[in-house]
C-alpha positions, 0 to 999 in steps of 0.5 A: 426064175423071177428077177426079184426072186433071183436077186433075193437068192443071190443076196442070201447066198452071198450073205451066207458066204460072207458070214461063214468067212467072217465067223471063222476070222472073228474066232481067230482074232479073238483067240489070237488076243487070248494067246497074246496074254499067254493062254495056250490054245491047241489046234484041237481046241481052236477047231472046236471053238471055230466050229461052235462059233460058226454054228452059233455066231455064224447065223447072227453074222448072217443077219449083219451080212445080209444087211450089208448085202442089201446096202451093197445092192444100192451101192453097186448101182451108184458105182456103175454110174461112175463107169466102173465095171461089174466086178470092181463094183461088186467087190467095192460095194460088198466091202462098203456095205459090210463096213457100214453095218459093222461101223453102226454096231461099233457106234450104237451099242455100248457093249462090243457087239463083235469082239473082233471089231473093238479095235480098228485092225479087226474092224478093217479085216472083218470089213474086207470079208465083204469081198467074199459076198461081192465076188459071190454076187458077181459070179452068180449074176454073170451072164454065163450063169444059166437060170431056169425060168420056172414060176412054180412054187419050187422057185421059192424053195431055194431062198427059204432053205437059205434062211432056214439053214442059219436059223436051224443052226442057231436054234440047235446050238443056242445056250440054254439055262443051267438049272431051274429058277430058284423059288420065290422067298416068303415071309416078308412084306415090302413098303415104298419109302420114297418114289420119283428117284432119278436113276438111283444107284446106291444108298447109305444109312446115317446113325440117326436112320436117315438115308443118303441116296445117290442119283446118277445124274449127280444128285445126292438126296437125304431121305428120312424114315417117313420118305421125306427127302431133301437135296444135299448141296454137292456143288463142291463135287467135281463135274462128272460124266453121266450116261443113263444106266451106265455111268454117273454118280454111283456108290456111297459109303460112310467112314467107319468113324463117321460120327466123329469125322463126318466123312462120306466116300463117293464114286463118280464117272469122269470124262476127259481127252484121255477117255472115260473113267471112275474117280473116288472122292471124299467129302464131309457131310455138314450142315451149312445154314439151312442146307446139308452140304458136301464140304472139303471134297477131295479126289483120292483116286481116278481109274485108268481112262478107257474108250468105252462108257460101259463096264465101270464097276465103281463099288466101295467097301471098307477092308478096315478103318483105314483101307478102302476097296474099290471095284473097277470094270474092264473097260469093255472095248479092250477087255484084255486090259483086265490082265494088264497089271500096269493099269486099274481096269478089271481090278479091285483096287486097295486104297490106303487112306490118310489125311489129304492123301491116298495110295492105290495098289492092286488087290485082285485082277481079272474082273469084268464088271464088278458092281457089288462088293461086301466085307463079311464081318464074321469070316473077314472075307471080301465078296464081289458080284460081277456081270458076265457077258451073256451068261457067266455072272459070278460071285467071287470070294477075293484072295489078295493078289489073286487073278479071277481070269477074265477074259481068259476064262469065262462061263459066259459068251459074247452078246452075239453068241460067240465064245469069249474063251475056250475055257471055263476054268484054268489052274492059273485062275480062281474059280467063282463061288457061284455062277449065274447062267443065264445072267441075272445082272448082279448090281450090288451085294450085302451080308444080312446081319440083323435082328428081324430076319433071324433065319437069314443070318449071314446070307448074301443078298444080291440085287439083280437088274436083268432078273428083276429081283434080289437073290438071297444066297443061303450059306452053310459056313462059307458054301452057298447051298440054296438060293431064293428070289425076293421082290420078283413079284414087283417086276422091277430092276433092282439096283442096290440093297442095304441092311439097316441097323434095325435089321430091315432091308432097303432096296433101290429100283432102277430107272427114271422113276426109281423107288426106295423100298423097305422089307420087314418080316411079314408078321411085323406091324 
């Protein structure tokens, strides 16, 4: 066999062995984290999840292991120059190569690429799986191993099979869509009110019909019905923390008594020596000279700081005139904190408002990244839309004190296709009202109450980033019986949606050149 073909085959075999061991270990680390939370996982369930991960996550891990194996080839040459013998060289290079790839995954991807490496002990254990690849590589390259010297096409069959094996396993076990895509809605027309917005995140309507729009970099714009805009002076806001698409200046809602108290509530990312979090602020919108300005700014609440920039929640809804609900994400890097009642991660917080003060308590727990919340004024229910991992996005109706299960139950899987949990439901946790698999990435939520779209009364509107649409959830009583897609013809990520006082619907598109859109019935002039 040609030298390069032999080296390729050995590297592929070593990568397969490493991936298999790493996959099994990753599953056990993940299941151990769940059992530490009190979830019982029997041996039959453990075996089934381990096998499923081996078939579906294993091929993904094969790619990472192969990258580590290629790095190890170069490292072996360096170590041999230092006088080390063949076996120590192979073992050290195998560990170092895999550790480098895993470290890159931890540092570059905001969402944890592999659940087991979110914390250092798991990262170290998975890196040690490089010993397997190093030993396999050493064994197969040892002089005692006899290799035929054929140059026929059969020599290429081994590496081809080594690549096709994980590829075929992945294709056979990859997740598939659940149900057909809903139809596109009709009977509306859309107009661009304003363009050129920089990562807009939320909007609120003033009594005179003008709109306040937040931009993630920390700007607040006031836009009239003709699309003319001006910047609101936000110099009194505390310095925030911003990362495009992930965290920055986020939600905005008006006080129920805005016409008399002029108060505006905002959420904003922050970062300090403890980590990253989201704060709730309150200010008064006032005219100062020729400029609108946020005055009398107060910080009312700061979520528990976390290590990751991702999964922040940050949406607001009034429960009543003196009580605000705020969603907080699970922190991403340590998702089990959603089950820890001693912090605010993965929770909906109930914030009692008082002049110059606030008191925050837990309202619900077990959420991943709730980026939509709305108070249904007809039924007095609170609904939350939240991002799952890969699949498993949810619409939940909140019950005070209830636990919604993340990460102990989930209909989604991790981004590299490993199971988050063996269970999709459990008697201890609330079931979602709606599940979206594959993910649509719901990023807001509104209840339609207006005069223009008469057939849409009480329907839920869910803007979707990944699906690039707004989902209209048609309800019969409290049950969602049908779904439609709005704005899918635009092909743009939709960040937020709001029902205006006149019954029209406003939406924000996501990105560095975002737009403010207005939807009205098709026959409206």
